[in-house]
N, C-alpha and C positions, 0 to 999 in steps of 0.2 A: 505493500500501499503504499503510496508516494503522501504522506504528513507534511505538513505546512510546520516548517519548526521556527522557532522565535528564539530570538538572540538579545539577551538585555546587556547592557554596554553604559558602565558606569564612565564618566567621563570630568576633567576640571580640565580649563585651562588649555584645551590643545583641539582647537578649530579647525586646524588641517590634518590631525590626525584623524577628524571624526569624517572630514570631505574625503580622504583618500578610502576611509573604512567603507563607506554609502557607497562609494563607486563601485568598490568591490563587490557589494550586496547587491547591486541592482543588477548585474549580470544573473541572478540568482532571485526574480522580483516575484516570480508565482510559486518560489519553495519557501523562501524566510520573509519574516516581518523582523523587523529591530527595532527595537526600544529603548531610544536612550534618556541616563539621565545623567543633564548638564549640570556639575553643581558650579561653575565660573557665576561670578556676579554678573557678565554680559550675557543676558539672551541672546543666544544665535540663532535660532531658528528661523529670521527669515534668511539672513545670509544663506542658509544650509538649504531652503528650499529654490534657492535664485540658482543652486551649485549643483541640487540634484534633481534628475527630470523622474527618475522613479517615485514611487509613491508607497514602498513596500517598508514604511521610517514612524515609526510617530518619536515626536522630541518633547522632553517634559524640561521646563527652568528649572532647576532644583537648588538656588545658593545656599552655599555654605554647607550643603546636608552632606553628611560622611557615606565614607562607603558604604555600609551594614545596611544605614539607615535608606541609603540609595536602591540598596539589590531589593530588600524587600517591598520596595515602594512601588518597583519597576513590576517584580514577578506577579503581586498582585494586579495589576494592568493587563497581562499578557492574556491572552485568547485562544492560544492556539493550546494543544495537549501534551506537547513534549516543547523542551526548552533548554538553553543552556544559557551561560554569561559568560561574558569576555571583555579584557580593556581593550581601549580604541586601537589597540597596536596588536590585536589577537584575532586573525583571520580562520573563520571554521570551512572547511571544505562541505557548503551542505550538501551533496550525495550522501556523503559519508555520517553525517547524522542521522539521514534518511535510513540510513541500513540501523543504525542503531536505533532508530524510533522504532523500527520494527522488527527490531528482537528483543526490543522492552515490551511488546505489544503483545509477544506471545511466554515471555516469561513473566509471570508476575512478579516472582520472587527474586528476579534482579531490580534492583533500586537503579541503578547508574548503568550507562555503557560508555566507552569510548575506544578510537583503537591510536596509533602511534601519531606522535608530535614533533616538532622539529621548534629552534631558533635559529633566526637569521639576522645577519646588520646589513647594512647600505655601504654602499662608496662615501666616505668621509661622514658617513653618520647622517647624512640627509636623506628626509622621510623619504621624499619622491625619485631618490637617486635607484639604482640597478641594485641587487642582492648582490655582494661579494662574498662570506660566509655563510656555513651552514653549520649546525650543530645538533647535537641529537637531545630531545626534551624528555618526550617518552617514547617506549617502546611495547613490552606487553604487561599492562596494567589490569592481573586478573586476583579479585578476591570472590574465592568461591565455597569462601567455610558456612558450616549452616547454624555454627553458633555465633551470636554476637561479639562475648568476649574474644574469639577468636579471629573474628574481624578485625577487632580494634588493636590486638596484637598483631595482627599480620601488616596492617599499615601503619603502627610505630614504625616497624622495624622497616618497611617498604612503602614509604610518603612517595605517595602522588596528590595535585591537587587537585581533589572531585570534582570539584564547584566547576572544571570546566569538561567534566564528562558531559552527556546526555539525561535530563532526567526527566520523569515524568513534572507538570508544574504540580499538581496540587502537591507533592510530596516536596518538592523543592521549597516552596514557599511553608510547609511545616517544618520542614529542615531549616530556614530562616529564619524563624520564629525563638532560637535563643541567642544565635550569635548576635544578633543589636546590643545585646547587651553586656559585648568585649569592650574593651577600654582603645584597645588598637588596630589595628590593619591585619598584622600578622597573626593575632591569636585569633581574629578573626574569620581567618580564612582557616587556620586548624580546628574550631569550633564546626564551623560550616561542613568540612570535609569529613572529618571525622563523624561528626552526627549522621550523616548521609548513609556513610559506609557500616556505622554498628546498627542502621537501622535495615539494610539489606545488602545482598551482593552485588558485585562489578564486575561485568561481562567485558575483556578484550575482545574487539571486534578489529580482525585484517584488513585496516582500512587506514589512507592519511586522514586524521581527526582534526589537527590544528597547525597554524604557522603562527609563529611570535616572533612579532620584531622585538629586538632585544636593543636599547639605546639608552644615552646618557642620560634622558629625561623618565627613564623608568622609577617605580618606586621616588617618586617626590608630589608633597602634595601637604597644599596648606590648612585641608577640612580634617587629616584622620592622621594623627598619630602614629610611627614607625620605631620599632622595639628590635630592628634589622640588624641592629649592631652591638646587640646583648648575646652572648654567649650561649650556648644551650643551657647548660646546666644554671643560669644564672637566671634565662627565657623562663624556664618549669617551675622555678624553687620561689623564686624571690616575687613579691607585692609591691606595688608604688601608687600615687594618684592616675598611672596613665597604665599601669598593667594590672589584670588581675588572672593570673593563670588558675587559682580555686575556684574559679566560676567554671573556665574549661572542665575540669578531673570531677565539679559535684555535678557538671550536667550529665559526663559521661556514666557517670553512676547514678544517675535516674535512667537514664535509657537501659543501661544493661540490667537493673535490677527489673524492671519492666519487662524487656523482651524475654529473658533468662532463669526469670522466675528464681533471683537469688535473693538471699537475707541480706540486712544493709551490711553486716559485719561483714561475711563473704564478698560483696561490692567491694569493700573498702580494702578488704585487702589488696581484690584483683586491681585494682587502682593504684594501691602505691607499688605492684610491682611495673605496671605500667610505666607507671611516674619515674623509676628508676631507668627501664629502659629510655625515655625521652630523655632524659638526661645527661645520658651517654654521649659524649662529642663524635667519637668514631666506635662504629660496632666492628670487631675482631670480624666478623663473617666478613662481613662486606668489601672489608679492607683485604681481604685474601681473595675473593673475587676478582675484585680489582685487579689484583696484580697478575691472576691469572690471565685475565681477558686480555691484560697488555701483552704478557706473554704471546698467548693463541693471536691474538691479529697481527702483531709485528711477526711471528714464525709463519702462521699458517696462513689465514682467513687473505691477507691481501694478495697471494698468488693463488689458492683455490680458486676461491671467488668471483674474481677481476672480471670474468666474460659473465657476469650476472649481476652484475650493479655499475650504475654510472658516478662518476666522480667529477661532476663539471666543474664544480666550483672549488676555490679553495677549501676542504673542509678541516676540522682535527681527525688524529690520526683514530683516534678509538672507535670509529664505527665507518661502515658505510651505507651510502642510501640505496633502497631498494629504486629500480627502472622505475615501478609504475610512480613511483612517490613524485620521484627527480623530474617526469613528466607533467604531474600536474603543481611542482615547485615553478618548472620553466613559464607552463604557461601563467599561471600566478603572476612571477615576474613582469610577466605582458603586460597583463591586465591590471598593476599596478600604476602603470607607466602610461595609464589615462590618465591619471591623477594631475600632469604635469598642464594637461590643459584647462585645469580647472584650479592651480595653486594661487592662492592668496598673495 
């Protein structure tokens, strides 16, 4: 079934990014609808309407609203059955999201679904320039544990941003009710992602899901406090006026008590165990896996798989890009050049 997909986009002071994004999604006008929440002081709706001919978006001017409240606001505006969230520098492959929607439609025990994802940079970090580097962001993210606490443990050891997965809209709204009480963006992200995974399984779909632009303007905000410079131990163990990790653990405790039918005492023991895992700065298991992967790639993969992959762009040594993914990225690179004609 060809579902229409909703994408909600919180944004702040990046009109040029929004123009580029809407130009991209205008090519899938009949398959997606974009909901923009712009926290900028200036209302950019008329400028955007003058630049974008497509009608598959709604613009909401939400001056000063932080990202968590913007996400909840936008999700309640969504009319479509399936949705995801991305920034104004995230580009979802709509046909891939439709594949995810078809899977979720047939598998009610799964709460989210996602494919692969890449990061890219542009020449001289100019947003309208061509792509010059590509990096792996996601590969196979699959959490199929039947027990909520086991999914909690799995995501704690193998974290990925499940906000960017495809969600059922009603479930996304439910998962957004708690994280608005987090005092900063990073904790909000963790709370949102873990809430969804604790409530249901997450499926890897063999497709290119998302392409994300990484650039100097990322992670800057006047309306949302950032804890990015804290180390992992301090992040999960210390609170202050701008950080409340105890809220995260209390929220997760309530969920596993309800879903796994645990006593409060048992749930608190499990939460303490998870807290210790999250607080560790390095997992020995993951470190060993990275070392093995390094040698595998250097000595084997570059030779054995070179006929099955393309390396058109300069990429990091630690992965190779599938041909189908590269074709999509090539097409994407061409479409974003349309934005040069709309440059402000």
